[in-house]
C-alpha positions in Angstrom: -15.8 14.1 15.1 -12.9 11.3 16.1 -10.3 9.9 13.7 -10.7 6.2 13.1 -7.1 5.2 11.6 -8.8 1.2 11.0 -11.3 3.3 9.1 -9.2 5.7 7.3 -7.2 2.4 6.3 -10.1 0.3 5.1 -11.5 3.5 3.1 -8.3 4.0 1.5 -7.3 -0.1 0.7 -10.8 0.2 -0.7 -10.7 3.5 -3.3 -6.7 3.7 -4.0 -6.8 0.0 -6.2 -10.3 1.0 -7.9 -8.6 4.2 -8.7 -5.5 3.1 -10.2 -6.9 1.6 -13.8 -10.4 4.5 -14.1 -10.3 7.2 -16.0 -9.2 9.6 -13.2 -5.6 8.2 -13.3 -6.0 8.4 -16.7 -6.8 12.2 -16.9 -4.6 13.3 -14.7 -1.9 11.3 -16.6 -2.9 13.0 -19.9 -2.8 16.6 -18.4 0.4 16.0 -16.6 1.6 15.2 -19.9 0.2 18.1 -21.6 0.9 21.0 -18.8 3.3 22.0 -15.7 2.7 18.9 -12.9 2.7 21.0 -10.3 -0.5 23.3 -11.2 -2.3 20.1 -12.3 -1.9 18.1 -9.2 -3.1 20.9 -7.2 -6.5 21.9 -8.8 -6.7 17.4 -9.2 -5.9 17.9 -5.4 -8.9 20.4 -5.1 -11.8 18.9 -7.2 -10.8 15.4 -4.9 -11.6 17.3 -1.4 -14.7 19.0 -3.0 -16.2 15.6 -4.1 -15.1 13.9 -1.2 -16.7 16.4 1.0 -20.0 16.0 -1.5 -19.7 12.2 -0.6 -19.6 12.3 3.1 -22.5 14.6 3.2 -24.8 12.3 1.7 -23.8 9.2 3.2 -23.8 11.1 6.8 -27.7 11.8 5.5 -28.5 8.7 5.1 -27.0 7.7 8.7 -30.1 9.4 9.8 -32.4 6.5 8.4 -33.0 3.0 10.0 -30.0 1.0 9.8 -31.8 -2.3 7.9 -33.1 0.7 5.0 -29.5 2.2 5.2 -27.8 -1.3 4.7 -30.0 -1.4 1.6 -28.9 1.8 0.7 -25.2 0.9 1.0 -25.8 -2.6 -1.5 -27.7 -0.7 -3.9 -24.6 1.8 -4.0 -21.7 -1.2 -4.1 -23.6 -2.8 -6.9 -23.7 0.5 -8.7 -20.1 0.3 -7.9 -19.4 -2.9 -9.2 -22.0 -2.8 -12.5 -19.6 0.1 -13.4 -16.3 -1.3 -13.3 -17.0 -4.1 -14.2 -18.7 -2.9 -17.2 -15.3 -0.5 -18.2 -13.4 -4.0 -17.4 -15.0 -5.8 -19.9 -16.4 -3.5 -22.0 -15.6 0.2 -24.4 -13.6 2.8 -22.3 -14.0 6.2 -22.8 -10.4 6.3 -22.7 -10.8 8.9 -26.5 -13.5 10.5 -25.1 -11.4 11.6 -22.3 -8.5 12.4 -24.2 -10.4 15.1 -26.3 -11.8 16.5 -23.1 -8.5 17.9 -22.3 -7.9 21.2 -23.9 -4.7 22.6 -26.2 -1.9 23.0 -24.0 -2.1 26.6 -25.6 -5.3 27.2 -23.9 -4.2 27.3 -20.3 -0.5 28.2 -19.6 -0.6 30.1 -16.0 -0.5 28.4 -13.0 -4.0 29.1 -12.3 -5.8 28.1 -15.3 -3.9 24.9 -15.5 -5.2 24.1 -11.9 -8.7 25.6 -13.1 -8.2 23.3 -16.2 -7.5 19.9 -14.1 -9.7 20.8 -11.3 -12.7 20.9 -13.5 -12.0 18.2 -15.6 -11.1 16.0 -12.7 -14.4 17.2 -10.8 -16.8 16.1 -13.9 -14.9 13.1 -15.0 -15.2 11.6 -10.3 -18.9 12.7 -10.4 -20.8 9.9 -9.9 -17.7 7.4 -10.1 -17.6 4.2 -8.3 -15.0 5.8 -5.3 -17.4 8.5 -5.1 -20.3 5.7 -4.3 -17.9 3.5 -1.8 -17.3 7.0 -0.4 -20.8 7.6 0.5 -21.5 3.6 1.4 -18.6 3.3 4.1 -20.2 7.0 5.6 -23.1 5.3 5.9 -22.0 2.2 7.2 -19.0 3.2 9.9 -20.9 6.3 10.8 -17.1 8.1 10.9 -17.4 11.1 7.9 -13.8 12.8 8.9 -12.0 8.6 8.5 -14.2 8.0 5.3 -13.5 11.0 3.7 -10.3 11.5 4.6 -9.2 8.1 3.4 -11.2 8.4 0.1 -9.1 11.9 -0.5 -5.7 10.6 0.3 -6.8 7.7 -1.9 -7.1 9.7 -4.7 -4.7 12.1 -3.7 -2.3 9.0 -4.0 -3.4 8.3 -7.7 -2.7 11.1 -8.8 0.7 11.5 -7.5 1.1 7.9 -9.2 -0.1 9.6 -12.8 1.8 13.3 -12.5 4.6 10.7 -11.4 4.6 8.5 -14.1 3.6 10.1 -17.5 1.2 8.5 -19.5 3.8 6.1 -20.8 3.9 4.3 -17.7 0.5 4.8 -17.4 -0.1 2.7 -20.5 1.3 -0.1 -19.0 -1.0 -0.5 -16.5 -3.4 -3.4 -16.5 -6.0 -1.0 -16.0 -9.1 -4.3 -17.5 -8.1 -6.4 -14.8 -7.8 -3.7 -11.8 -11.3 -2.8 -12.8 -12.1 -6.3 -12.9 -10.9 -6.8 -9.4 -12.6 -3.9 -8.5 -15.5 -4.7 -9.5 -15.7 -8.0 -7.6 -14.7 -6.7 -4.9 -17.6 -4.3 -4.5 -20.1 -7.0 -5.8 -18.8 -8.6 -2.3 -19.2 -5.6 -0.2 -23.1 -5.4 -1.9 -23.6 -8.8 -1.4 -22.6 -8.4 2.4 -24.5 -5.5 3.2 -27.7 -7.5 0.9 -27.2 -9.8 3.7 -27.3 -7.5 6.8 -30.5 -5.8 5.8 -31.7 -9.6 5.3 -31.0 -11.2 7.9 -29.4 -8.0 10.5 
């Protein structure tokens, strides 16, 4: 299973900007504001690793299907991701829900409990997220699971690092809605390209 730097960079370049305005970033900022940053970062990175393995495994199953059907599935996944991002970019968001989801700081004080709290919250927040759909789609499209998985994980970890380092105050100043809209449009374009490939390819 060879590592393709090109596929890795493509995956990183797609996932990183999409996750910056997402609930992943917000949840990390909220956790880092309440708990010690190192165990938060460890827990978050662990959650992302598991999610990337799940997404790559599912994408790998898709590669067993006929190429035209794979293109249809890829188009659908990017289309769903585009819808999710554009809905959050133009509509309401669940920031308040995430804020309420983070437990009281008195509940988790040890390194292990803080890491497990971060792991649990980010695992749930990332499930079915646009970046996970993109990871599935990119794995099916490029048939390079190691490169896609590593690229997606590095992008998610980079977002988490930004969340931990920048903190809640700076995080609130990020133009989350604008970035969500741009990400949604990029996903929509990728969906159209995959649909064209399914139709004419």
